[in-house]
N, C-alpha and C positions, 0 to 999 in steps of 0.2 A: 377479500384481500385489499389492503391499502396499497397505495403507490407512492414512491418517494423519488425525488430528483437528487442526484449526486453530482456536485460540481467538482470536477477533477483538476489536478494540476497539469501544467504543460511540461513537466519534467521529462516525460517519455511518452511516445505515441501509443504504446500498447499496455504497459505495466499498470497504469491506474485502474483500468477495467478488469484486468486479470486479477489484481490484488482484491478489488472489491468483490468479485464473484467468488474468489477463494475464501474470503472471510465470511461472506453471507452464506456460503454453502455449509459452513459449520454451525450456523445459527438458525436457518429457516429455509423453507422452500421459496423459490423466487422465479420470476419470469421477466426477461428484458422486454420493455415496451418501446424504447427508443434509445438511440445512441447518436448524438449530434455534437461533433467537435469537442468542446470542453465540458459536456455534461451528458448524463444518461439517466434513463427512467426505468425503474423496476417495480413490479407488483410483488409484494412479499406477504407471506402467510402471517408472520409475526410483525407487530407494529408498535408495541408498547415502549415505555421508557427504558426498561432494562435492555431491550434489543438495541435501541438507539445508543445507549451508553456504551454497550459492548462494541459497536461500530466505531464510535468516537475514540475509544480506548486503543483500538488496534490499527486503524487505517492510517497510512502515512501520505498517500498521494491523492487523497480526497480533501477538499478544503471546506465544504459545507454540505449540509443535508437539508432538503426542503420537502414539505408535504406537497405532493403533486396535485395541482388543482384542475389541470386539463390542458388541452391544446386546440388550436384552430388555425385555419389559413390566415395569413396576414390581413386579408380584407374583412375578417369577421372578429376582430379583437373585442368589440363591444359585446358581442354575444358571449365570448369567453369570459369577460369581466363579470357578466351577470350570473355565471355558474360558480364563481368563487364562494366557498363556504363562509359562514359567519366568522368574523374575526374581531379581536379586541382593538379598541382605539386607545391612544393615538396610533396612527399607522404611517408608513411611508412606502413609496413605490420606487423600485429599481428596474432599469432596463439594460439588457446586455445584447448588444449587436455584434454579430460575428465580424463584421467589417468595422474597423476602427475609424469612425468618421464623426462628423458634428451632429448627426441625427439623434444621438442618444438623448441629449438634454431635451430636444423638442418632443421626442417620443415619450419621454417620462412625463412631460407636462400634458400631453394629449391623453395618455392612458390614465394619469392621475385625475384628470377632469372626468373621465368616464366613471372611475370609482367614486369620486365625489358625488356625482349626480345619482349614482345608484344608491348611495347611503341616504341622500336627501329624500329619495322616493319612499324610503322606509319610515320617514318622519323623524329620523335622528339627525343630529348636527355632526357633520364630519369633523374629525380632529386629526390634524397632521403634525407630526414631530419628526423632523429629518435627523435629529441627533440622538434621541432616546425613545424610539417608538416601542410599543408593545408588540406590534406586528410589522414585518417587512414582507411586502408582496413583490415578487421578482418575475420578470418576463424575459425570456430568452428567444431571440430571433435566429432562425436557422433554416436554410433551404426553403424559404417561402412559408414556413410555419412559425407559430408562436407557441411557446410552452410556458405555462404559469405555475409557480410554486410559492408556498408560504414558508418562510425561513424558520427552521427549527434549531439547528445546531451548527456551530462553527467547530472545526477541528483545529485546535491551536497547535502551532508549530514550535512553541517554546521548548517542548520536551526534546525535539531534535536539535534545537540550538544548543541546549544544555549538554547534549552528548556528542557534539562535534569533536573531531580528533584533537584540535588545539586546546580544548577545554578539559581533556583527560590528563591525568598525571603522567601517562606514558603514551607516546604516539610516534608514528613514522609518516613521512610524506605520502606513502601509498595507501594510507588508511581509507577505508570505504566510507562514503557518505552514509550517515545513519538512516536516512530515508530509504536508500536502496537496500541497506541491511534489513530494515523492518519489512520491506516488500518481500525480500527473499524468504524471511521467516514466515510471512503470511502465505506465500505460495506453497509452503509445506503442508497446508490444510490441516493443521492441528491447533488446538487451543491450550493444550497442556501435554506433559509427558517428558520423556528424555530426548533432548536435542543435542546432537554432536556436530562440532565443527572440527574436522581433522586437520585443518590448516588454519588454526585460529588466529595467527598473526598477533595483532594488538588487541583482539577481542571484540571488535566492532559488532559482529553478528551475535556473539554471545551476550553482549550488553543489551541489545534489543530483545533477544529471546528471554533473557532473565527478567527484564522489566515487564514482559508480558506473562510471566508466571511459569515459564518452562524450567525444568531441572537441566542445567547446562553442563556439557562435557566438552573439553577442548584438548586437542593434541597439536603440538608443533615440534618440528625438528630442531628449532633454535631455542636454546635455553633462555636467552635474553627475552625473546618473545613470550615464552611461558611465564617468566617472572613479571613481565610487563602486563600481560593479560590478567594475572592474579591481582596486580596492583590496581588496574582499572576496574575490575569487578568489585574489589573492596571499596573503591571510591563511590561506586553506585549502590553499595550495600547488597550485592548479589552474591549468593553462595554458588560456587562452581567447583567442578572437579577438573583441574587443569594439569596436564602432565607433558613432559618432554617425551617424544616418541616418533614412530615411523608410521605415516598414514598408509603405507603399503602392507603393514602387518597389524591391523586393528584387531584381528581375532586373538592376539596375545593379551589384549586388555579387556575385550568385551565378548560376551557369549553370543552365539548365533541368535539373531533376532532381538537382542537386548535393547537396541536403540530404536526409538519410535520415529524419528525423522532426522535427516542430515541436511545441513545448510552450510555451504562452504564456498570460498573463492580461492582455489589453489594458487600458488605463486606462478609468476610468469616473468619473462625477460632473462637477460644474460646472467643475472646474479641468482636466479632461482634454480636450485638444484638440490638433490638429496643423495648424498654419498656418491656423487659423480654421475648420477642417473640423468639421462636426457629428459627434457620436459614432456615429450610425447609418451615416453615410457613411464614417467612418474604419474601422469594423469591416468593412463590405462591401468597400471597396477593398483593405483589408489581406488579407482572405480570398482575393480574386482574385489578389493578388500572391503570397501563400504557396503557392497551388495551382500556380503556374507553376514554382517552384523545388523543390518536393517531388518526390522520386523516385516512380516508379510502385510501388504497393503500400505506400507509406509512410503513416504515421498522423500526423494533426494533432490535438492535444489542446488545446482552447481553453476558457478560462473566460469565459463571456458573461453579462452581466446578462439577466434573463428578459424584459425589455422590448425587447430587441434581436432583430431577425429577420434572419438572414444567409442569402443564397441562394448555393448552391455546387453544382458538378457532382460533388463528392466524395460518397462513400457515408457516410451517417450510421450509425454503429455503436452508440452508446449515449449516454445523457444521465443525469447525476446532479445533482440540485438541492441547492444548499448555501446556508445562510443566513449571510451575511457580517456583517450588523449589523441593527438594527431596521428600516431602510428599504431594504435591498438583498438581493435574492435573485439568485443567479447559477447558471447551468447549466454544469457541467463536461462538455463535449461532445467526443465522439471521432469523427473522420472518417477515412476511408481513401481514398487516391488510387487511382482505378480504373486 
């Protein structure tokens, strides 16, 4: 098994690792070797180009992937440098210190000198290019240890910039960040199939699911939202089945077990209601409705305000708390149909 380092974003304390493990779980067997601040290390059974491309295509809260070269205590960095596998030149060295201080530049020079001397011992002439290297060797300092990796892939954020709410033909101020929408889709632990958002709103979750290859289905009680979601999906050239309807009566539209996974963020706040129904009642009845149409073994990923308590027969898998604004905390909650 090869090992990889994943540099994660600071957008959320728990979602990056949860997303990473959900995506990898669909692709390969894996084992966590280390988790330190903004990076983690996994040994994986698969390691080829197709595997890496699939990760790059799906992940939203990981910024880069490196081939793990090893680790050592801080006092044994030179020994670690000597274990780095052969690499193409020109190269460059990058150092990441957990503490934001002036040691970074000095440490880069020190470790760069170690690599330079190692190359000279082989009889080759070292070649460094800080702007356009063929190899970038990165060192991460954390908890008295140093972790080394050779850079393989960057995960570009342009796709999420392109799908931000303000860049869609139809949007509302409450629209979800596309990165969080992508994470929620990934937490459903599927790579394809029928995905339903029964509170589709402006279609943010369905856009990310459609871009990943799911067959998307959306329901909303507001006709304006339904038409807006259709417009947004057409803008991104995504085919979808979007209808005006009641999330508490999903069995009228879908057969039992028809849906492979459900990803949704039901409405909240004073303006959020359905036929005069209270928010607690809306969430509870909708959950019961979702459970009936979700296939056995399927996952439901639901964003729920922390003051809402939902009862369900589904298995609770994980909860991630997120601050939406000053007055609202919500839990991104993952359930599995038994």
